[in-house]
DSSP file (Angstrom, degrees, kcal/mol; ACC not computed):
  #  RESIDUE AA STRUCTURE BP1 BP2  ACC     N-H-->O    O-->H-N    N-H-->O    O-->H-N    TCO  KAPPA ALPHA  PHI   PSI    X-CA   Y-CA   Z-CA
    1    1 A M     >        0   0    0      0, 0.0     4,-2.8     0, 0.0     5,-0.2   0.000 360.0 360.0 360.0 -11.1   29.2  -19.5   65.4
    2    2 A G  H  >  +     0   0    0      1,-0.2     4,-2.3     2,-0.2     5,-0.1   0.902 360.0  45.6 -60.4 -43.5   30.2  -22.0   68.1
    3    3 A I  H  > S+     0   0    0      2,-0.2     4,-2.6     1,-0.2    -1,-0.2   0.905 113.7  49.3 -68.2 -40.9   29.4  -25.0   66.0
    4    4 A I  H  > S+     0   0    0      2,-0.2     4,-2.7     1,-0.2    -2,-0.2   0.921 111.2  50.0 -64.4 -42.7   31.1  -23.6   62.9
    5    5 A R  H  X S+     0   0    0     -4,-2.8     4,-2.5     1,-0.2    -2,-0.2   0.922 111.4  49.1 -60.0 -44.2   34.2  -22.8   65.0
    6    6 A E  H  X S+     0   0    0     -4,-2.3     4,-2.5    -5,-0.2    -2,-0.2   0.913 111.7  48.7 -62.7 -42.7   34.2  -26.4   66.4
    7    7 A R  H  X S+     0   0    0     -4,-2.6     4,-2.6     2,-0.2     5,-0.2   0.912 110.9  50.1 -64.9 -42.3   33.8  -27.9   62.9
    8    8 A L  H  X S+     0   0    0     -4,-2.7     4,-2.6     2,-0.2    -1,-0.2   0.924 110.8  50.0 -61.0 -43.0   36.7  -25.7   61.6
    9    9 A F  H  X S+     0   0    0     -4,-2.5     4,-2.5     2,-0.2    -2,-0.2   0.932 111.2  48.9 -59.9 -46.5   38.9  -26.8   64.5
   10   10 A Q  H  X S+     0   0    0     -4,-2.5     4,-2.4     1,-0.2    -2,-0.2   0.909 112.5  47.3 -61.8 -42.9   38.1  -30.5   63.9
   11   11 A I  H  X S+     0   0    0     -4,-2.6     4,-2.5     2,-0.2    -1,-0.2   0.907 111.0  51.7 -66.7 -40.6   38.8  -30.2   60.2
   12   12 A C  H  X S+     0   0    0     -4,-2.6     4,-0.5    -5,-0.2    -2,-0.2   0.920 111.0  48.2 -60.8 -43.2   42.1  -28.4   60.9
   13   13 A E  H >< S+     0   0    0     -4,-2.5     3,-0.9     1,-0.2     4,-0.4   0.919 112.7  48.3 -62.3 -43.5   43.1  -31.1   63.3
   14   14 A Y  H >< S+     0   0    0     -4,-2.4     3,-0.8     1,-0.2    -1,-0.2   0.886 111.3  50.2 -63.4 -39.7   42.2  -33.8   60.7
   15   15 A K  H ><>S+     0   0    0     -4,-2.5     5,-2.0     1,-0.2     3,-1.3   0.461  80.9  93.7 -84.3  -0.6   44.1  -32.1   58.0
   16   16 A K  G X<5S+     0   0    0     -3,-0.9     3,-1.9    -4,-0.5    -1,-0.2   0.887  82.3  57.7 -57.4 -37.2   47.3  -31.6   60.0
   17   17 A D  G < 5S+     0   0    0     -3,-0.8    -1,-0.3    -4,-0.4    -2,-0.1   0.711 101.2  56.8 -65.9 -19.1   48.6  -34.9   58.4
   18   18 A E  G < 5S-     0   0    0     -3,-1.3    -1,-0.3    -4,-0.1    -2,-0.2   0.292 130.6 -94.4 -92.8   8.7   48.1  -33.3   55.0
   19   19 A G  T < 5S+     0   0    0     -3,-1.9     2,-1.6     1,-0.1    -3,-0.2   0.526  83.4 135.6  92.9   6.8   50.4  -30.4   55.9
   20   20 A F      < +     0   0    0     -5,-2.0    -1,-0.1    -8,-0.1    -3,-0.1  -0.489  26.5 160.2 -88.7  67.5   47.7  -28.0   57.1
   21   21 A T     >  -     0   0    0     -2,-1.6     4,-3.0    -5,-0.1     5,-0.2  -0.359  58.0-102.9 -75.9 166.8   49.4  -26.8   60.2
   22   22 A Y  H  > S+     0   0    0      1,-0.2     4,-2.9     2,-0.2     5,-0.2   0.892 124.9  53.9 -58.1 -37.9   48.3  -23.5   61.8
   23   23 A A  H  > S+     0   0    0      2,-0.2     4,-2.4     1,-0.2    -1,-0.2   0.913 111.0  44.4 -63.5 -42.2   51.4  -21.9   60.3
   24   24 A E  H  > S+     0   0    0      2,-0.2     4,-2.2     1,-0.2    -2,-0.2   0.907 113.9  49.3 -69.9 -41.0   50.6  -23.2   56.8
   25   25 A I  H  X S+     0   0    0     -4,-3.0     4,-1.6     1,-0.2    -2,-0.2   0.933 112.4  49.3 -61.1 -44.4   46.9  -22.2   57.1
   26   26 A A  H  X>S+     0   0    0     -4,-2.9     5,-2.4    -5,-0.2     4,-0.7   0.914 108.7  52.5 -61.2 -44.0   48.0  -18.8   58.3
   27   27 A R  H ><5S+     0   0    0     -4,-2.4     3,-0.8     1,-0.2    -1,-0.2   0.921 111.9  45.8 -58.1 -44.3   50.4  -18.4   55.4
   28   28 A R  H 3<5S+     0   0    0     -4,-2.2    -1,-0.2     1,-0.2    -2,-0.2   0.756 115.0  47.4 -71.7 -24.6   47.7  -19.2   52.9
   29   29 A M  H 3<5S-     0   0    0     -4,-1.6    -1,-0.2    -5,-0.2    -2,-0.2   0.418 112.2-119.3 -94.9   0.8   45.2  -16.8   54.7
   30   30 A A  T <<5S+     0   0    0     -3,-0.8     2,-0.2    -4,-0.7    -3,-0.2   0.917  81.7  91.4  61.0  46.1   47.8  -14.0   54.9
   31   31 A C  S   <S-     0   0    0     -5,-2.4     2,-0.3    -6,-0.1    -1,-0.2  -0.720  78.7 -84.9-143.8-164.7   47.9  -13.8   58.7
   32   32 A N     >  -     0   0    0     -2,-0.2     4,-1.8    -3,-0.1     3,-0.5  -0.740  32.3-110.4-113.6 165.5   49.9  -15.4   61.4
   33   33 A A  H  > S+     0   0    0     -2,-0.3     4,-2.5     1,-0.2     5,-0.1   0.839 115.9  55.3 -62.2 -36.2   49.6  -18.8   63.3
   34   34 A S  H  > S+     0   0    0      1,-0.2     4,-2.6     2,-0.2    -1,-0.2   0.865 105.7  53.1 -67.4 -32.6   48.5  -17.2   66.6
   35   35 A E  H  > S+     0   0    0     -3,-0.5     4,-2.4     2,-0.2    -2,-0.2   0.917 108.9  49.1 -65.7 -42.4   45.7  -15.4   64.8
   36   36 A V  H  X S+     0   0    0     -4,-1.8     4,-2.2     2,-0.2    -2,-0.2   0.934 112.2  49.1 -59.0 -46.2   44.5  -18.7   63.4
   37   37 A S  H  X S+     0   0    0     -4,-2.5     4,-2.1     1,-0.2     6,-0.3   0.920 111.1  49.0 -60.6 -45.1   44.7  -20.2   66.8
   38   38 A H  H  X>S+     0   0    0     -4,-2.6     6,-2.0     1,-0.2     5,-0.9   0.867 110.6  51.0 -64.0 -37.2   42.8  -17.3   68.4
   39   39 A L  H  <5S+     0   0    0     -4,-2.4    -1,-0.2     4,-0.2    -2,-0.2   0.888 114.3  43.9 -65.7 -38.6   40.1  -17.6   65.7
   40   40 A L  H  <5S+     0   0    0     -4,-2.2    -2,-0.2     1,-0.2    -1,-0.2   0.778 115.8  45.6 -80.4 -26.7   39.7  -21.3   66.3
   41   41 A N  H  <5S-     0   0    0     -4,-2.1    -1,-0.2    -5,-0.2    -2,-0.2   0.471 113.9-109.9 -97.5  -0.3   39.7  -21.2   70.1
   42   42 A G  T  <5S+     0   0    0     -4,-0.8    -3,-0.2     2,-0.3    -4,-0.1   0.438  86.8 117.0  93.4  -1.3   37.3  -18.2   70.4
   43   43 A A  S   <S+     0   0    0     -5,-0.9     2,-0.4    -6,-0.3    -4,-0.2   0.767  81.6  39.1 -70.2 -23.5   39.8  -15.6   71.6
   44   44 A R  S    S-     0   0    0     -6,-2.0    -2,-0.3    -7,-0.1     2,-0.1  -0.966 101.0 -98.4-127.1 145.0   39.1  -13.7   68.4
   45   45 A K        -     0   0    0     -2,-0.4     2,-1.0     1,-0.1     5,-0.1  -0.383  27.4-144.7 -66.0 130.8   35.8  -13.2   66.6
   46   46 A L        +     0   0    0     -2,-0.1    -1,-0.1    -7,-0.1     2,-0.1  -0.815  29.2 179.5 -96.8  96.4   35.2  -15.6   63.7
   47   47 A N     >  -     0   0    0     -2,-1.0     4,-2.3     1,-0.1     5,-0.2  -0.319  44.6 -91.6 -93.6 179.8   33.3  -13.5   61.2
   48   48 A E  H  > S+     0   0    0      1,-0.2     4,-2.5     2,-0.2     5,-0.2   0.855 123.4  55.7 -60.8 -37.7   32.0  -14.5   57.7
   49   49 A D  H  > S+     0   0    0      1,-0.2     4,-2.1     2,-0.2    -1,-0.2   0.925 110.0  45.6 -62.6 -43.5   35.2  -13.2   56.0
   50   50 A W  H  > S+     0   0    0      2,-0.2     4,-2.8     1,-0.2    -2,-0.2   0.904 110.9  53.4 -66.1 -40.1   37.4  -15.5   58.2
   51   51 A I  H  X S+     0   0    0     -4,-2.3     4,-2.6     1,-0.2    -2,-0.2   0.928 109.4  48.3 -60.8 -44.5   35.0  -18.4   57.7
   52   52 A I  H  X S+     0   0    0     -4,-2.5     4,-2.4     2,-0.2    -1,-0.2   0.902 111.0  51.1 -62.7 -41.0   35.3  -18.0   53.9
   53   53 A K  H  X S+     0   0    0     -4,-2.1     4,-2.5     2,-0.2     5,-0.2   0.931 110.7  48.5 -62.0 -44.7   39.1  -17.8   54.1
   54   54 A F  H  X S+     0   0    0     -4,-2.8     4,-3.0     1,-0.2     5,-0.2   0.934 111.0  50.8 -59.0 -46.1   39.2  -21.0   56.1
   55   55 A C  H  X>S+     0   0    0     -4,-2.6     5,-2.3     1,-0.2     4,-0.8   0.911 111.6  47.5 -60.2 -42.9   36.9  -22.8   53.7
   56   56 A N  H  <5S+     0   0    0     -4,-2.4     3,-0.4     3,-0.2    -1,-0.2   0.934 115.8  43.7 -63.8 -46.1   39.1  -21.7   50.7
   57   57 A V  H  <5S+     0   0    0     -4,-2.5    -2,-0.2     1,-0.2    -1,-0.2   0.903 117.9  43.8 -67.4 -41.6   42.3  -22.8   52.4
   58   58 A L  H  <5S-     0   0    0     -4,-3.0    -1,-0.2    -5,-0.2    -2,-0.2   0.507 108.5-124.6 -83.8  -4.1   41.0  -26.1   53.7
   59   59 A E  T  <5 +     0   0    0     -4,-0.8     2,-0.3    -3,-0.4    -3,-0.2   0.922  68.0 123.6  61.2  47.5   39.2  -26.8   50.4
   60   60 A I      < -     0   0    0     -5,-2.3    -1,-0.2    -6,-0.2     2,-0.2  -0.831  55.6-122.0-128.5 167.9   35.8  -27.3   52.0
   61   61 A S     >  -     0   0    0     -2,-0.3     4,-0.8    -3,-0.1     3,-0.5  -0.647  27.6-110.0-105.9 167.4   32.4  -25.6   51.4
   62   62 A L  H >> S+     0   0    0      1,-0.2     4,-1.9    -2,-0.2     3,-0.8   0.851 119.6  61.4 -62.3 -33.1   30.2  -23.7   53.8
   63   63 A A  H 3> S+     0   0    0      1,-0.3     4,-3.0     2,-0.2    -1,-0.2   0.842  95.0  61.4 -62.4 -32.7   27.8  -26.7   53.6
   64   64 A D  H 34 S+     0   0    0     -3,-0.5    -1,-0.3     1,-0.2     7,-0.2   0.818 108.4  43.7 -63.4 -28.6   30.6  -28.9   55.0
   65   65 A L  H << S+     0   0    0     -3,-0.8    -2,-0.2    -4,-0.8    -1,-0.2   0.835 117.3  44.2 -83.0 -35.1   30.5  -26.7   58.1
   66   66 A E  H  < S+     0   0    0     -4,-1.9    -2,-0.2     1,-0.3    -3,-0.2   0.832 126.0  30.4 -78.8 -32.9   26.7  -26.6   58.3
   67   67 A F  S >< S+     0   0    0     -4,-3.0     3,-1.7    -5,-0.2     4,-0.3  -0.629  71.2 168.3-125.4  71.4   26.1  -30.3   57.6
   68   68 A P  G >   +     0   0    0      0, 0.0     3,-1.6     0, 0.0     6,-0.4   0.731  67.1  70.6 -64.5 -24.5   29.1  -32.0   59.0
   69   69 A S  G 3  S+     0   0    0      1,-0.3    -5,-0.1     3,-0.0    -2,-0.0   0.758  97.1  54.0 -65.4 -20.3   27.8  -35.5   58.8
   70   70 A K  G <  S+     0   0    0     -3,-1.7    -1,-0.3    -7,-0.2    -6,-0.1   0.548  95.4  80.0 -87.3  -7.5   28.1  -35.3   55.0
   71   71 A H    X   -     0   0    0     -3,-1.6     3,-1.4    -4,-0.3   -11,-0.0  -0.887  69.2-151.4-105.2 124.1   31.8  -34.3   55.2
   72   72 A P  T 3  S+     0   0    0      0, 0.0    -1,-0.1     0, 0.0    -3,-0.0   0.666  91.0  60.8 -68.2 -15.1   34.3  -37.1   55.8
   73   73 A N  T 3  S+     0   0    0      1,-0.1     2,-1.3    -5,-0.0   -59,-0.2   0.412  75.8  96.7 -94.3   3.3   36.8  -34.9   57.5
   74   74 A T    <   +     0   0    0     -3,-1.4     2,-0.3    -6,-0.4    -1,-0.1  -0.632  49.9 135.8 -97.7  80.4   34.6  -33.9   60.5
   75   75 A I        -     0   0    0     -2,-1.3   -61,-0.2   -65,-0.2     2,-0.0  -0.844  60.7 -87.1-119.2 160.2   35.6  -36.2   63.2
   76   76 A H    >>  -     0   0    0     -2,-0.3     4,-1.7     1,-0.1     3,-0.6  -0.338  28.2-126.2 -70.2 145.7   36.3  -35.5   66.8
   77   77 A A  H 3> S+     0   0    0      1,-0.2     4,-2.2     2,-0.2     5,-0.1   0.832 110.7  59.9 -58.7 -33.4   39.8  -34.4   67.8
   78   78 A E  H 3> S+     0   0    0      1,-0.2     4,-2.2     2,-0.2    -1,-0.2   0.887 103.3  51.2 -63.8 -37.1   39.8  -37.2   70.4
   79   79 A H  H <> S+     0   0    0     -3,-0.6     4,-2.4     2,-0.2    -1,-0.2   0.888 107.7  52.6 -65.8 -39.0   39.4  -39.8   67.7
   80   80 A I  H  X S+     0   0    0     -4,-1.7     4,-2.4     1,-0.2    -2,-0.2   0.930 109.1  49.5 -61.8 -44.5   42.3  -38.3   65.7
   81   81 A E  H  X S+     0   0    0     -4,-2.2     4,-2.4     1,-0.2    -2,-0.2   0.906 110.2  50.1 -62.9 -42.4   44.5  -38.6   68.8
   82   82 A V  H  X S+     0   0    0     -4,-2.2     4,-2.5     1,-0.2    -1,-0.2   0.919 111.1  49.6 -61.7 -43.1   43.5  -42.2   69.3
   83   83 A C  H  X S+     0   0    0     -4,-2.4     4,-2.5     1,-0.2    -2,-0.2   0.894 110.1  50.6 -63.8 -40.0   44.2  -43.0   65.7
   84   84 A R  H  X S+     0   0    0     -4,-2.4     4,-2.1     2,-0.2    -1,-0.2   0.915 111.3  48.0 -64.2 -42.1   47.6  -41.3   65.9
   85   85 A K  H  X S+     0   0    0     -4,-2.4     4,-2.0     2,-0.2    -2,-0.2   0.921 112.1  49.2 -63.7 -43.7   48.5  -43.3   69.1
   86   86 A L  H  X S+     0   0    0     -4,-2.5     4,-2.4     1,-0.2    -2,-0.2   0.907 110.2  51.4 -62.3 -41.8   47.4  -46.6   67.4
   87   87 A Q  H  X S+     0   0    0     -4,-2.5     4,-2.7     1,-0.2    -1,-0.2   0.890 108.2  51.2 -63.5 -39.3   49.5  -45.8   64.3
   88   88 A S  H  X S+     0   0    0     -4,-2.1     4,-1.8     2,-0.2    -1,-0.2   0.874 110.0  50.3 -67.3 -34.8   52.6  -45.1   66.4
   89   89 A I  H  X S+     0   0    0     -4,-2.0     4,-1.8     2,-0.2    -2,-0.2   0.934 113.1  45.8 -64.6 -45.0   52.1  -48.5   68.2
   90   90 A L  H  < S+     0   0    0     -4,-2.4    -2,-0.2     1,-0.2    -1,-0.2   0.871 109.9  54.3 -66.9 -36.9   51.7  -50.2   64.8
   91   91 A D  H  < S+     0   0    0     -4,-2.7    -1,-0.2     1,-0.2    -2,-0.2   0.897 114.5  41.0 -62.2 -39.2   54.7  -48.4   63.4
   92   92 A A  H  < S+     0   0    0     -4,-1.8    -1,-0.2     1,-0.2    -2,-0.2   0.755 130.3  27.4 -79.5 -24.8   56.9  -49.6   66.3
   93   93 A N    ><  +     0   0    0     -4,-1.8     3,-2.3    -5,-0.1    -1,-0.2  -0.581  62.8 169.4-137.7  71.7   55.4  -53.1   66.3
   94   94 A P  G >  S+     0   0    0      0, 0.0     3,-1.5     0, 0.0     4,-0.3   0.751  75.0  69.9 -60.4 -23.2   54.1  -54.1   62.8
   95   95 A N  G 3  S+     0   0    0      1,-0.3     4,-0.4     2,-0.1     3,-0.3   0.620  89.4  64.5 -70.3 -10.2   53.6  -57.7   64.0
   96   96 A L  G <> S+     0   0    0     -3,-2.3     4,-2.7    -6,-0.2     5,-0.3   0.552  74.1  94.0 -86.1  -7.7   50.7  -56.5   66.1
   97   97 A A  H <> S+     0   0    0     -3,-1.5     4,-2.4     1,-0.2     5,-0.2   0.891  84.5  46.7 -56.0 -47.1   48.6  -55.5   63.2
   98   98 A A  H  > S+     0   0    0     -3,-0.3     4,-2.2    -4,-0.3    -1,-0.2   0.917 114.5  47.5 -63.9 -42.8   46.6  -58.7   62.8
   99   99 A G  H  > S+     0   0    0     -4,-0.4     4,-2.3     2,-0.2    -1,-0.2   0.892 111.9  49.5 -65.6 -40.0   45.9  -58.9   66.6
  100  100 A I  H  X S+     0   0    0     -4,-2.7     4,-2.8     2,-0.2    -1,-0.2   0.890 109.2  52.9 -66.6 -38.7   44.8  -55.3   66.8
  101  101 A K  H  X S+     0   0    0     -4,-2.4     4,-2.6    -5,-0.3    -2,-0.2   0.924 109.9  48.3 -62.1 -43.2   42.5  -55.8   63.8
  102  102 A Q  H  X S+     0   0    0     -4,-2.2     4,-2.5     2,-0.2    -2,-0.2   0.913 111.8  50.2 -61.7 -41.9   40.9  -58.8   65.6
  103  103 A L  H  X S+     0   0    0     -4,-2.3     4,-2.4     2,-0.2    -2,-0.2   0.930 111.7  47.1 -61.9 -46.0   40.5  -56.7   68.7
  104  104 A I  H  X S+     0   0    0     -4,-2.8     4,-2.6     1,-0.2    -2,-0.2   0.907 111.9  50.7 -63.8 -42.0   38.9  -53.9   66.8
  105  105 A D  H  X S+     0   0    0     -4,-2.6     4,-2.3     2,-0.2    -1,-0.2   0.907 110.7  50.0 -61.1 -41.2   36.5  -56.3   65.0
  106  106 A G  H  X S+     0   0    0     -4,-2.5     4,-2.2     2,-0.2    -2,-0.2   0.904 111.0  48.0 -63.8 -42.4   35.6  -57.8   68.4
  107  107 A I  H  X S+     0   0    0     -4,-2.4     4,-2.7     2,-0.2     5,-0.3   0.910 110.1  53.0 -64.3 -41.8   34.9  -54.4   69.9
  108  108 A H  H  X S+     0   0    0     -4,-2.6     4,-1.9     1,-0.2    -2,-0.2   0.922 109.8  47.9 -60.3 -44.4   32.8  -53.5   66.8
  109  109 A Q  H  X>S+     0   0    0     -4,-2.3     5,-1.9     1,-0.2     4,-0.5   0.912 112.0  51.2 -61.4 -42.1   30.7  -56.7   67.2
  110  110 A L  H ><5S+     0   0    0     -4,-2.2     3,-0.8     1,-0.2    -2,-0.2   0.934 115.3  39.2 -62.7 -47.9   30.3  -56.0   70.9
  111  111 A V  H 3<5S+     0   0    0     -4,-2.7    -1,-0.2     1,-0.2    -2,-0.2   0.711 108.6  61.7 -79.4 -19.4   29.1  -52.4   70.5
  112  112 A S  H 3<5S-     0   0    0     -4,-1.9    -1,-0.2    -5,-0.3    -2,-0.2   0.552 111.8-116.8 -83.2  -5.1   27.0  -53.1   67.4
  113  113 A G  T <<5 -     0   0    0     -3,-0.8    -3,-0.2    -4,-0.5    -2,-0.1   0.759  44.3-179.8  80.0  24.6   24.8  -55.5   69.4
  114  114 A S    >>< -     0   0    0     -5,-1.9     4,-1.3    -6,-0.2     3,-0.7  -0.399  29.3-134.7 -58.9 129.8   25.7  -58.6   67.5
  115  115 A P  H 3> S+     0   0    0      0, 0.0     4,-0.7     0, 0.0     3,-0.3   0.858 102.5  56.7 -57.5 -36.4   23.8  -61.5   69.0
  116  116 A A  H 34 S+     0   0    0      1,-0.2     3,-0.4     2,-0.2    -6,-0.1   0.862 110.1  43.8 -64.9 -34.6   26.8  -63.7   69.0
  117  117 A S  H <4 S+     0   0    0     -3,-0.7    -1,-0.2     1,-0.2    -7,-0.1   0.690 106.8  59.6 -85.4 -17.2   28.9  -61.3   71.0
  118  118 A S  H  < S+     0   0    0     -4,-1.3     2,-0.4    -3,-0.3    -1,-0.2   0.574  93.6  77.1 -89.0  -7.3   26.2  -60.5   73.6
  119  119 A Q  S  < S-     0   0    0     -4,-0.7     3,-0.0    -3,-0.4     0, 0.0  -0.824  81.0-123.3-105.3 142.1   25.8  -64.1   74.8
  120  120 A E        -     0   0    0     -2,-0.4     2,-0.1     1,-0.1    -2,-0.1  -0.563  39.6-101.2 -73.8 142.6   28.2  -65.9   77.1
  121  121 A P        -     0   0    0      0, 0.0     2,-0.2     0, 0.0    -1,-0.1  -0.426  43.7-105.5 -64.6 140.8   29.5  -69.1   75.6
  122  122 A E        -     0   0    0     -2,-0.1    -3,-0.0    -3,-0.0     3,-0.0  -0.471  30.0-143.5 -70.6 133.6   27.7  -72.1   77.0
  123  123 A Q        -     0   0    0     -2,-0.2     2,-0.1    -3,-0.1    -1,-0.0  -0.802  26.1-106.0 -95.4 137.7   29.7  -74.0   79.6
  124  124 A P        +     0   0    0      0, 0.0    -1,-0.0     0, 0.0     0, 0.0  -0.416  39.4 173.4 -64.1 134.9   29.3  -77.8   79.5
  125  125 A T        +     0   0    0     -2,-0.1     8,-0.6    -3,-0.0     2,-0.0   0.424  50.0  80.6-120.1  -4.2   27.2  -78.9   82.5
  126  126 A G  B    S-A  132   0A   0      6,-0.2     6,-0.2     1,-0.0     0, 0.0  -0.117  90.5 -98.2 -95.5-167.9   26.8  -82.6   81.8
  127  127 A T        -     0   0    0      4,-1.8     5,-0.1    -2,-0.0    -1,-0.0   0.460  60.9-103.7 -91.4  -2.9   28.9  -85.7   82.2
  128  128 A G  S    S+     0   0    0      3,-0.3     4,-0.1     0, 0.0    -2,-0.0   0.470 104.2  95.1  93.3   0.8   30.1  -85.7   78.6
  129  129 A H  S    S-     0   0    0      2,-0.4     3,-0.1     0, 0.0     0, 0.0   0.076 108.5 -93.7-112.6  22.7   27.7  -88.5   77.6
  130  130 A G  S    S+     0   0    0      1,-0.2     2,-0.4     0, 0.0     0, 0.0   0.464  98.7  95.3  83.6  -0.5   24.8  -86.4   76.3
  131  131 A R  S    S-     0   0    0      6,-0.1    -4,-1.8     0, 0.0    -2,-0.4  -0.936  74.4-119.2-124.3 147.7   23.0  -86.4   79.7
  132  132 A L  B >   -A  126   0A   0     -2,-0.4     3,-1.8    -6,-0.2    -6,-0.2  -0.588  46.7 -90.8 -78.6 147.0   23.0  -83.9   82.5
  133  133 A K  T 3  S+     0   0    0     -8,-0.6    -1,-0.1     1,-0.3     3,-0.1  -0.313 109.7  11.1 -57.4 133.1   24.2  -85.2   85.8
  134  134 A G  T 3  S+     0   0    0      1,-0.2     2,-0.4    -3,-0.1    -1,-0.3   0.535 105.9 106.8  78.3   6.3   21.3  -86.6   88.0
  135  135 A R    <   -     0   0    0     -3,-1.8    -1,-0.2     3,-0.0     3,-0.0  -0.928  60.5-138.8-120.8 144.0   18.7  -86.5   85.2
  136  136 A E        -     0   0    0     -2,-0.4    -4,-0.1    -3,-0.1    -3,-0.0  -0.703  36.0 -98.0 -91.8 148.9   17.2  -89.3   83.2
  137  137 A P        -     0   0    0      0, 0.0     2,-0.2     0, 0.0    -1,-0.1  -0.357  42.4-110.1 -64.5 148.5   16.7  -88.9   79.5
  138  138 A R        -     0   0    0      1,-0.1     2,-0.5    -3,-0.0    -3,-0.0  -0.496  23.7-121.7 -77.3 147.1   13.2  -88.0   78.4
  139  139 A N              0   0    0     -2,-0.2    -1,-0.1     1,-0.1     0, 0.0  -0.791 360.0 360.0 -86.5 128.7   11.0  -90.4   76.6
  140  140 A R              0   0    0     -2,-0.5    -1,-0.1     0, 0.0    -2,-0.0   0.414 360.0 360.0-110.7 360.0   10.0  -89.0   73.2
């Protein structure tokens, strides 16, 4: 049940922006917010009945919990926090949006192994006349 609990927690975190707070989830499940919290953090046993209730309230299927890569809402809580921080920065400074997009694109190129981003730009080593210092041109 550990993986299912983790997936439920991740989906609950993701759906907070849609109004799915613990209090709202609890209201829809006919329990209280601390019970929802205890179910998600492992303090209380998460049995099949609770899992089905969570799925109904969160509008997901059991398959979404078993095969999370197929569900768009199963992202890590840390990623959600980073996105929220980035959004608050953009809300306070809308003029930064273009620069942040360029930064994100650059990071994406770097981590995706793009050949252009993995090479250092060549520094000029010659005299500016098409020849390297101290070398004669080759006869071709």
